[in-house]
C-alpha positions in Angstrom: 159.5 -77.5 -52.1 161.8 -78.0 -55.1 164.1 -81.0 -55.2 167.8 -80.2 -55.1 170.8 -81.5 -56.9 174.4 -80.8 -55.6 177.0 -80.8 -58.4 180.7 -80.4 -57.8 183.1 -82.2 -60.1 186.7 -82.1 -61.2 185.9 -84.2 -64.4 183.4 -82.0 -66.2 182.6 -84.4 -69.0 178.8 -84.6 -69.4 178.1 -82.4 -66.4 176.4 -79.7 -68.4 174.0 -82.1 -70.1 173.3 -83.8 -66.7 172.5 -80.5 -65.1 170.2 -79.4 -67.9 168.3 -82.6 -67.6 167.9 -82.3 -63.9 166.8 -78.6 -64.3 164.2 -79.8 -66.8 162.9 -82.2 -64.2 162.5 -79.3 -61.8 165.6 -79.7 -59.7 167.3 -76.7 -58.2 171.1 -76.9 -58.9 173.6 -76.2 -56.1 177.2 -75.9 -57.2 180.7 -74.7 -56.3 183.7 -73.0 -57.8 184.7 -74.1 -61.2 181.7 -76.4 -61.7 179.3 -73.5 -61.0 181.1 -71.3 -63.6 180.9 -74.1 -66.1 177.2 -74.6 -65.6 176.4 -70.9 -65.6 178.5 -70.3 -68.7 176.2 -72.9 -70.3 173.2 -70.8 -69.4 172.1 -72.7 -66.3 170.8 -71.0 -63.2 172.6 -72.3 -60.1 172.7 -71.7 -56.3 176.1 -71.3 -54.7 176.9 -73.6 -51.9 177.4 -70.6 -49.6 173.8 -69.6 -50.1 172.8 -73.1 -48.8 175.2 -73.1 -45.8 174.9 -69.4 -45.0 178.7 -69.5 -44.5 181.3 -68.3 -47.0 183.9 -70.5 -48.6 187.1 -70.1 -46.7 190.8 -71.1 -46.4 191.4 -71.0 -50.2 188.4 -73.3 -50.8 189.4 -75.9 -48.3 186.1 -75.4 -46.5 183.0 -75.2 -48.7 180.6 -78.1 -48.2 181.6 -79.3 -44.7 178.5 -77.9 -43.1 175.3 -79.4 -41.3 173.1 -77.6 -43.9 174.7 -79.9 -46.5 175.0 -83.1 -44.6 171.7 -83.0 -42.8 170.1 -82.4 -46.1 171.7 -85.6 -47.4 171.3 -87.8 -44.4 167.7 -87.1 -43.4 165.5 -90.1 -44.0 162.5 -88.8 -46.0 160.1 -91.3 -44.4 161.2 -90.5 -40.9 158.8 -87.9 -39.5 161.2 -86.8 -36.8 164.0 -86.3 -39.3 161.8 -84.1 -41.5 160.4 -82.2 -38.5 163.9 -81.5 -37.3 165.0 -80.3 -40.8 162.0 -77.9 -40.9 162.9 -76.6 -37.4 166.5 -76.0 -38.6 165.3 -74.5 -41.9 167.3 -77.1 -43.9 166.2 -78.4 -47.2 166.9 -81.9 -48.4 169.4 -82.6 -51.2 168.2 -85.4 -53.5 170.9 -85.9 -56.1 174.7 -85.7 -55.6 177.0 -85.6 -58.6 180.6 -85.5 -57.3 183.9 -86.7 -58.5 187.1 -86.2 -56.6 190.2 -84.1 -57.1 192.7 -85.9 -59.4 195.1 -86.9 -56.7 196.7 -89.9 -58.4 197.2 -87.9 -61.7 198.7 -85.0 -59.7 201.2 -87.3 -58.0 202.1 -89.2 -61.2 202.7 -85.9 -63.0 205.5 -85.0 -60.7 204.0 -81.9 -59.2 205.5 -80.5 -56.1 204.5 -81.5 -52.6 202.3 -78.5 -51.9 200.2 -79.0 -55.0 199.9 -82.7 -54.3 198.6 -82.0 -50.8 196.0 -79.5 -52.1 194.6 -82.4 -54.3 193.7 -84.4 -51.2 189.9 -84.1 -51.4 188.0 -83.7 -48.1 184.6 -82.4 -48.9 183.9 -84.6 -51.9 184.5 -88.0 -50.1 182.5 -86.7 -47.1 179.5 -85.8 -49.3 179.7 -89.2 -51.1 179.7 -91.1 -47.8 176.7 -89.1 -46.5 174.8 -89.6 -49.7 175.7 -93.3 -49.9 174.5 -93.9 -46.4 171.1 -92.5 -47.4 171.1 -94.0 -50.9 167.4 -95.0 -50.5 166.6 -91.3 -50.7 169.6 -89.8 -52.5 170.8 -90.5 -56.0 174.7 -90.7 -55.9 176.8 -90.3 -59.1 180.6 -90.2 -59.3 181.4 -91.4 -62.9 180.3 -89.5 -66.0 179.7 -92.8 -67.7 176.8 -93.4 -65.3 175.0 -90.1 -65.8 172.9 -91.3 -68.8 171.6 -94.5 -67.1 170.7 -92.8 -63.8 169.1 -89.7 -65.4 167.1 -91.9 -67.8 165.8 -93.8 -64.8 164.8 -90.5 -63.1 163.0 -89.4 -66.3 161.3 -92.7 -66.8 158.9 -92.4 -63.9 156.0 -90.2 -65.1 153.4 -88.8 -62.8 150.0 -90.4 -62.5 147.2 -88.3 -61.1 143.5 -87.7 -61.3 142.5 -86.0 -64.6 142.0 -82.4 -65.5 138.6 -81.1 -64.5 138.8 -82.8 -61.1 139.2 -80.7 -58.0 142.3 -82.8 -57.0 144.0 -81.9 -60.3 143.3 -78.2 -59.8 144.6 -78.5 -56.3 147.9 -80.1 -57.5 148.3 -77.4 -60.1 148.0 -74.7 -57.5 150.5 -76.4 -55.1 153.1 -77.1 -57.8 152.8 -73.6 -59.3 153.3 -72.0 -55.9 156.6 -73.8 -55.7 157.6 -72.7 -59.2 157.3 -76.2 -60.6 155.2 -77.1 -63.7 152.6 -79.8 -63.0 152.7 -82.1 -66.0 151.3 -85.6 -65.3 151.9 -88.1 -68.0 148.9 -90.2 -67.1 145.5 -88.9 -65.9 143.2 -91.4 -64.3 139.5 -91.1 -64.3 139.1 -92.3 -60.6 141.4 -92.5 -57.6 141.2 -96.3 -57.4 142.9 -96.6 -60.8 146.1 -94.8 -59.7 147.6 -97.3 -57.3 147.3 -100.3 -59.7 148.9 -98.3 -62.5 151.8 -97.3 -60.2 152.2 -100.9 -59.0 152.4 -102.0 -62.6 155.4 -99.7 -63.0 153.7 -97.1 -65.2 154.8 -94.2 -63.0 154.6 -92.5 -59.7 151.0 -92.0 -58.5 149.6 -89.2 -56.3 146.5 -90.4 -54.4 144.3 -88.4 -52.0 144.9 -89.9 -48.5 141.2 -90.2 -47.9 140.9 -92.8 -50.7 143.7 -95.1 -49.5 142.7 -98.5 -48.2 144.6 -100.4 -45.5 145.5 -103.0 -48.0 147.0 -100.6 -50.5 150.8 -100.7 -51.0 151.6 -97.0 -50.7 154.2 -94.9 -49.0 153.3 -91.8 -47.2 155.9 -89.1 -47.7 156.6 -86.5 -45.0 157.0 -83.1 -46.6 159.1 -80.2 -45.2 156.1 -77.9 -45.8 152.7 -79.5 -45.3 150.3 -79.2 -48.2 147.6 -76.6 -47.6 144.3 -78.0 -46.4 141.5 -78.5 -48.9 138.0 -77.3 -48.2 135.5 -80.1 -48.7 131.7 -79.8 -48.0 129.2 -82.6 -48.4 125.7 -81.5 -49.4 122.8 -84.0 -49.2 119.2 -83.7 -50.2 117.0 -83.8 -47.1 115.0 -87.1 -46.8 116.8 -88.7 -49.8 118.6 -91.9 -48.8 122.2 -92.4 -50.0 123.4 -95.3 -51.9 125.9 -97.7 -50.4 128.7 -96.2 -52.4 127.7 -92.6 -51.5 127.5 -93.6 -47.7 131.1 -95.0 -47.9 132.3 -91.9 -49.7 130.7 -89.7 -47.0 132.3 -91.9 -44.3 135.7 -91.5 -45.7 135.4 -87.7 -46.3 134.1 -87.2 -42.8 136.9 -89.2 -41.4 139.3 -86.9 -43.3 137.7 -83.9 -41.7 135.0 -82.8 -44.2 131.9 -80.9 -43.0 128.4 -82.3 -43.8 125.4 -80.1 -44.2 
């Protein structure tokens, strides 16, 4: 499932560059109104908020993002299996980045505009999204100030992917899964063996993907619950009859059998 970024801003400084960088990282961009037009005029493909909520904007735009499909996608804790199960049941996708700044209420008041225009610049949806995203800031990146875009996006871009190298069955499996979701699989570091990945990730070199069968109880890893489970891999262990296995081979066989492989 692609990651999603929701972008809806009154101050459009830097927003096109931010959206382009997120798109290059594989994020699907959700947007609204004038922000969506700005991004699409710059050549970006976006998803209208109504396509996410399944409900049209109404009341002259007063109701756009006030919907469970938005706020459940922001508030769901990614490491909570029940939260993720419920999202899947409700057919709601997570929203992982929120770039929102609010209507210019103070400027509108100071400009001497009439009462009706001042009232229309009381932002409802923006603060609500920011509060939801901030409450779940461990899983959602929240940006309100264009001055912060560069630092935050650089941090997102700074975590390369660490996986087993090309030529391994795991690498081929990851390629097939990412491709099926429309995302290019481009690891920055390719390890020769699975036990090299976790130490490299712990050293801050990137984010590692490790086959679960090779994780030891002592490893400091986080299991991520996905909205759509990865397809199962077919693993078959073939042994020569009468040929004893080495200690390492026996341990590998034990782990694979524990993970559900078939031995012949």
